N, C-alpha and C positions, 0 to 999 in steps of 0.2 A: 503493499500500499504506500509506503514512503517513496518508493521508486517512482510510482505514478504522480506523486505530488512534486518530485524533483523535476520529472520530465515535463510537467505542465509549466512549472516555473520558468525552465529553460526555453521552452517554446514560446512563452509569453515574453520574455525578455528578448528573445531573438526578434520577434515581431515588432516590439516597441523600439528597438535600437539598431535595427539593421533595415537595409532597403536595397532596391535596385533603381538605377535611373538610366534612362535612354540618353545617350549622348546627343547634344542638340545640332551638331553637324553631321555625324557619322551614324549609320544605323547599327549602333552597338549597344549593348546593355552592360552595365558595371555594378558590381556589388559594393556597397559602401556602409560605414557605420555613421548613424546619426549623432548629432551633437545634443539633442534632446529627444526624449520619448514622444512619438506620435504613432497612431495606429496606422498611418498611410504607409504602403509598402513600395508602390511603383510611382516613379517621379518622371516626368517629362516636361518639356517647354513647348507650349503651344506656339509661341512665337519662333522658336528655333533659329534658323539662320535667314529667315524671311525678312521682308520689309515692313511687316506688320508693326504697328504700335500698340502699346498697352491699352489704349483707349479704344481701339478696334476690336478687342477681345470681349467675349460675353462674360457675364460675372463668374461662371464656372471655370472659364478658361484663365480669368484673371486670378482666381484662387489657385489653380494649378501652377500658373506662372510664379506666383507668390512662394508657394512651396518650393518650386525649382530654384528660384533665386536664393532662398534662405539656405536650403539644405545642400545645394550644388554649386552654384555660381559664387556665392559669397564664401564658400569653403574652399575655393580654388580648383575645384573639379570642373571637368568639361571644358578644358582649354584647348 
């Protein structure tokens, strides 16, 4: 029974502190460690390398872009 509890704790911690992001220029996925816990697992940039502006995005796309900027761009990844 203790093993199941430990397994659940490890899986929860992995979900909260690890993630995968799609590179904004190349079609590649990369595993990374998050700087704070969030339930979100997959990160991508709706803008990518296009000429879109933040104001051109829908509210949902802006939220995705904010997550990408916070966890990927500001951390120096996806360069």
